[in-house]
matplotlib code that plots the C-alpha trace (Angstrom):
import matplotlib.pyplot as plt

x = [0.0, 1.1, -0.1, 0.0, -1.7, -3.0, -4.9, -8.6, -9.3, -11.1, -8.1, -8.1, -6.1, -7.2, -5.5, -5.0, -4.3, -3.5, -2.4, -1.3, -2.6, -5.8, -5.9, -8.7, -9.5, -9.6, -12.9, -13.0, -9.3, -7.9, -4.2, -1.8, -0.5, -4.0, -4.5, -1.1, -1.9, -5.3, -3.7, -1.2, -4.1, -6.1, -3.2, -3.7, -1.8, -2.1, -3.5, -6.2, -7.1, -7.4, -9.6, -11.8, -12.2, -13.0, -12.1, -14.1, -13.8, -11.1, -8.2, -5.9, -2.6, -0.8, -3.3, -2.9, 0.9, 0.5, -1.8, 0.7, -1.7, 0.5, 1.5, 4.1, 2.9, 2.9, 3.0, 2.4, 0.0, 2.8, 5.9, 8.2, 7.1, 8.3, 12.0, 14.3, 17.4, 19.7, 22.7, 25.7, 28.3, 25.7, 25.9, 28.6, 29.7, 29.4, 32.9, 34.6, 32.5, 33.0, 36.6, 37.4, 36.3, 38.6, 41.5, 44.4, 47.2, 46.2, 48.5, 46.4, 42.9, 40.2, 37.5, 35.0, 36.8, 37.1, 33.4, 32.6, 34.7, 33.0, 29.7, 31.1, 32.5, 29.6, 26.6, 24.7, 24.4, 22.3, 18.6, 18.2, 21.8, 23.2, 25.7, 28.1, 26.9, 26.5, 27.3, 24.1, 23.0, 20.1, 18.6, 15.7, 12.1, 8.9, 9.7, 12.5, 10.3, 9.4, 6.4, 6.9, 6.7, 7.6, 11.0, 13.8, 15.5, 19.2, 20.3, 22.2, 25.3, 25.5, 28.5, 26.7, 23.2, 23.3, 20.8, 21.1, 18.8, 17.8, 15.2, 13.6, 11.9, 8.7, 7.8, 5.2, 5.6, 2.8, 1.3, 3.6, 6.8, 7.0, 8.3, 6.1, 7.2, 4.6, 6.6, 9.3, 9.5, 11.9, 13.8, 16.1, 18.4, 19.6, 23.0, 25.9, 28.8, 31.4, 30.9, 31.4, 34.5, 36.3, 36.4, 34.5, 33.6, 31.4, 29.2, 26.6, 26.4, 26.2, 23.2, 21.1, 19.2, 15.7, 14.7, 11.8, 10.3, 7.4, 5.2, 4.1, 4.8, 5.4, 3.5, 5.1, 8.6, 11.4, 12.7, 16.1, 17.5, 16.1, 17.2, 16.4, 17.6, 18.6, 18.4, 19.0, 17.2, 18.2, 15.9, 14.0, 17.1, 18.8, 22.3, 23.1, 21.6, 22.8, 21.4, 21.4, 21.1, 19.6, 18.0, 19.9, 21.5, 23.4, 24.0, 26.7, 24.0, 20.7, 17.7, 17.1, 20.5, 20.0, 16.6, 18.0, 20.7, 18.2, 15.4, 17.7, 17.6, 14.4, 14.1, 13.1, 10.4, 8.0, 4.4, 2.8, 6.0, 6.8, 10.2, 11.6, 15.0, 17.1, 19.3, 22.1, 23.3, 26.4, 25.3, 25.9, 26.1, 28.6, 31.0, 30.8, 31.7, 28.2, 27.4, 23.7, 22.0, 18.7, 15.9, 17.5, 15.0, 15.9, 14.1, 14.4, 12.6, 12.4, 9.7, 8.4, 7.7, 5.2, 5.4, 8.7, 10.0, 10.6, 11.7, 13.2, 16.2, 15.7, 18.5, 17.8, 19.6, 22.6, 22.2, 24.2, 25.5, 26.0, 22.8, 22.5, 20.9, 18.8, 19.3, 16.2]
y = [0.0, 3.5, 6.6, 10.2, 13.5, 16.2, 19.5, 18.7, 22.0, 23.5, 24.2, 20.7, 17.5, 14.5, 11.2, 8.9, 5.2, 3.1, -0.4, -0.8, 2.0, 2.6, 5.5, 6.4, 8.9, 7.4, 8.2, 10.4, 10.8, 14.3, 13.3, 10.4, 11.5, 11.2, 7.8, 6.5, 7.7, 6.1, 2.8, 2.9, 3.7, 0.7, -1.6, -2.5, -2.0, 1.2, -0.9, -2.3, 1.2, 2.4, -0.6, 0.2, 3.8, 2.5, 4.1, 6.7, 8.5, 7.7, 10.1, 11.1, 11.6, 12.5, 15.3, 16.5, 16.6, 18.6, 21.0, 21.4, 20.0, 17.3, 17.7, 16.1, 12.5, 13.1, 16.3, 17.6, 20.4, 22.1, 21.9, 22.1, 18.5, 17.0, 16.2, 15.8, 13.8, 11.4, 9.0, 9.0, 6.5, 3.7, 2.4, 0.1, 2.7, 5.7, 5.7, 6.2, 9.2, 10.8, 9.8, 11.6, 14.8, 14.4, 12.5, 11.3, 8.7, 5.1, 5.5, 8.5, 7.2, 9.8, 9.9, 9.1, 5.8, 5.0, 5.5, 3.5, 0.6, 0.6, 0.1, -2.7, -4.5, -3.9, -2.3, -5.5, -7.1, -10.1, -9.4, -7.7, -6.7, -3.1, -2.5, 0.2, 3.8, 5.5, 9.0, 11.1, 14.6, 17.0, 18.8, 20.7, 20.5, 20.7, 24.3, 22.8, 20.1, 20.9, 19.2, 17.2, 19.4, 22.6, 24.3, 23.5, 26.8, 27.0, 29.9, 32.8, 32.0, 28.4, 27.3, 24.4, 23.1, 19.3, 16.5, 13.3, 10.5, 8.5, 6.3, 7.8, 6.0, 7.7, 7.4, 8.6, 8.4, 6.7, 8.1, 5.9, 7.1, 4.0, 4.7, 3.3, 3.1, 4.3, 3.2, 4.4, 7.2, 8.6, 11.6, 14.3, 15.0, 18.2, 19.3, 21.8, 19.5, 22.3, 23.6, 20.1, 19.6, 22.5, 20.8, 17.7, 19.6, 21.7, 18.7, 20.0, 23.3, 21.6, 19.6, 22.5, 22.8, 22.0, 18.5, 16.9, 13.5, 11.5, 11.9, 8.5, 6.4, 2.7, 1.0, -2.3, -3.6, -2.1, -4.5, -5.9, -4.2, -1.0, 0.2, 3.7, 6.6, 10.1, 12.8, 16.5, 18.3, 21.7, 23.4, 20.2, 18.2, 15.6, 16.8, 14.1, 10.7, 7.8, 4.7, 4.4, 1.4, 1.2, -1.4, -3.5, -5.7, -2.6, -1.1, -1.6, -1.2, -2.8, -0.5, -1.8, -0.6, 2.8, 3.1, 2.1, 4.8, 7.5, 6.6, 5.7, 9.4, 10.2, 13.6, 11.7, 9.7, 12.5, 11.4, 12.5, 13.7, 12.8, 11.7, 11.6, 9.8, 9.5, 6.5, 7.8, 7.3, 6.6, 8.6, 12.3, 14.5, 16.6, 13.6, 13.7, 17.4, 18.7, 22.3, 22.9, 26.1, 27.8, 26.3, 22.8, 20.0, 17.1, 13.8, 10.7, 7.5, 3.9, 1.4, 0.4, 4.0, 5.0, 8.5, 10.3, 12.9, 16.1, 19.5, 22.5, 24.4, 27.9, 30.0, 32.8, 36.1, 36.5, 38.9, 42.1, 42.3, 40.2, 39.3, 41.4, 40.2, 42.7, 43.1, 43.3]
z = [0.0, -0.8, 1.1, 0.1, 0.9, -1.3, -1.1, -1.3, -3.1, -0.1, 2.2, 3.7, 3.4, 1.4, 2.4, -0.6, -0.5, -3.5, -4.5, -8.0, -10.3, -8.4, -5.9, -3.6, -0.9, 2.6, 4.2, 7.3, 7.4, 8.2, 7.9, 7.7, 11.1, 12.7, 11.0, 12.4, 15.9, 15.7, 14.7, 17.6, 20.0, 18.8, 18.7, 15.0, 11.8, 9.7, 6.8, 9.1, 10.3, 6.7, 5.8, 8.7, 7.5, 3.9, 0.6, -1.2, -4.5, -7.0, -7.2, -10.1, -8.4, -11.6, -12.3, -8.7, -9.2, -12.4, -10.6, -7.7, -5.2, -3.7, 0.0, 2.1, 2.7, 6.4, 8.4, 12.0, 12.6, 14.6, 12.2, 15.2, 16.1, 12.8, 12.9, 9.8, 10.6, 8.9, 9.0, 6.6, 5.6, 5.8, 2.2, 0.8, -1.8, 0.4, 1.9, -1.5, -2.3, 1.1, 1.4, -1.9, -0.3, 2.7, 1.2, 3.3, 3.0, 4.1, 7.1, 8.2, 7.6, 7.4, 10.0, 7.2, 6.4, 10.1, 10.5, 7.5, 8.7, 12.0, 10.2, 8.0, 11.1, 13.5, 11.8, 11.4, 14.9, 15.7, 16.4, 19.8, 20.0, 19.7, 16.8, 15.9, 16.2, 12.8, 11.7, 12.6, 11.7, 12.2, 9.2, 10.8, 11.7, 9.6, 8.6, 6.4, 4.9, 1.2, -0.4, -3.6, -6.7, -4.7, -5.0, -2.7, -1.7, -1.1, 1.2, -0.3, 1.8, 0.6, -1.4, -3.1, -3.6, -4.2, -4.1, -2.2, -3.3, -0.2, 1.5, 4.6, 7.4, 8.5, 12.2, 14.8, 18.5, 20.5, 23.6, 25.8, 23.9, 21.7, 18.1, 15.4, 11.8, 9.3, 6.3, 3.9, 1.3, -1.3, 0.0, -1.3, 1.6, 0.0, 1.2, 0.7, -0.2, -0.9, 2.7, 4.0, 1.9, 3.4, 6.8, 8.0, 11.2, 9.0, 8.2, 10.7, 8.8, 5.4, 6.5, 7.8, 4.6, 3.3, 2.3, 0.4, 0.7, -0.8, -2.7, -1.4, 1.7, 1.2, 4.0, 5.1, 4.9, 2.8, 0.1, 0.8, -2.3, -3.7, -7.2, -8.2, -10.4, -9.6, -12.4, -12.8, -15.6, -16.9, -19.4, -19.7, -20.7, -18.5, -17.7, -15.2, -14.4, -12.3, -10.6, -6.8, -4.5, -1.1, 1.2, 3.7, 1.0, -0.1, 3.4, 6.1, 8.9, 9.5, 9.7, 13.2, 14.2, 12.7, 14.3, 17.7, 17.6, 16.7, 19.1, 22.1, 22.9, 24.9, 23.3, 20.1, 21.9, 22.7, 22.2, 18.9, 17.2, 13.6, 12.5, 9.0, 9.2, 6.1, 5.8, 3.5, -0.1, -2.1, -5.2, -5.6, -8.7, -6.8, -6.9, -10.7, -10.8, -11.4, -10.2, -9.9, -11.0, -10.1, -12.1, -12.2, -11.4, -9.2, -9.9, -7.8, -8.7, -7.4, -8.5, -5.0, -4.0, -6.7, -8.1, -8.7, -6.2, -8.2, -6.9, -8.7, -7.2, -6.1, -4.7, -2.2, -2.5, -0.2, 2.8, 2.1, 5.7, 8.8, 10.7, 13.8, 17.0, 18.9, 22.7, 24.8]

ax = plt.figure().add_subplot(projection="3d")
ax.plot(x, y, z, "-o")
ax.set_aspect("equal")
plt.show()
């Protein structure tokens, strides 16, 4: 089952469920967030909760996309309670890409390679065991989440504006603080790779950018191997295209291990909160020497996730002077 949200044309949210090519509005559903919390409260699966609501009118998702009516596939009414986070160096090809940005002789191994090897050696522990801790970063809250089809804005001070095609886990926190996984979605974990390249300690700065995810959430288990494609179009023409791999078969960590190391912090187990946690990638246009421009369109596709995730790049004007804080 795939779940999405769209503007109902009257200022409200229409929740859409589909299997195969048929998509229908979910009856008496105000949001995916509300449906997920209802499922946790009733101790049943999200799919069972949707079946209990029933399906209504047929929906043309492609037409909704063309009309700019697609919304994020999950949101929180208070954007401060939606968290955008991620892990890096989790995929079997990711170390080479990152290490090339922070090159060092073998005798003086980079921190990136050290972190990657920790994952290879201990990122897939036995069930119930705790494995190696991954690289982790914070991107922002719901104010930084951009709906599919809407422009991703790079700040004027940024050095680079690059896509990162990833799979994100989508979670809600139950009333007792238990994390529940809603499903998985495509994500563009948009980053500033030139800033990161200057010094690895600027990784935190480089990740404080907008991100997009969706348009649809895959409810259920993630396939062991996910094969997708990342593209950049300029003026309607593809200027860069490359396949990407994800899923545990292509990762140095299990999803369970990544989830443990995120949700072990009680600050991330606050009832009702939404989490969008991006699992990393090994595929970047930046690594192939691409410099993006305003108006470029990012497109990320992978068959299990339904519709493509598309966003155009927008670049904000740089501030003419340093930001001044006012004393009270």
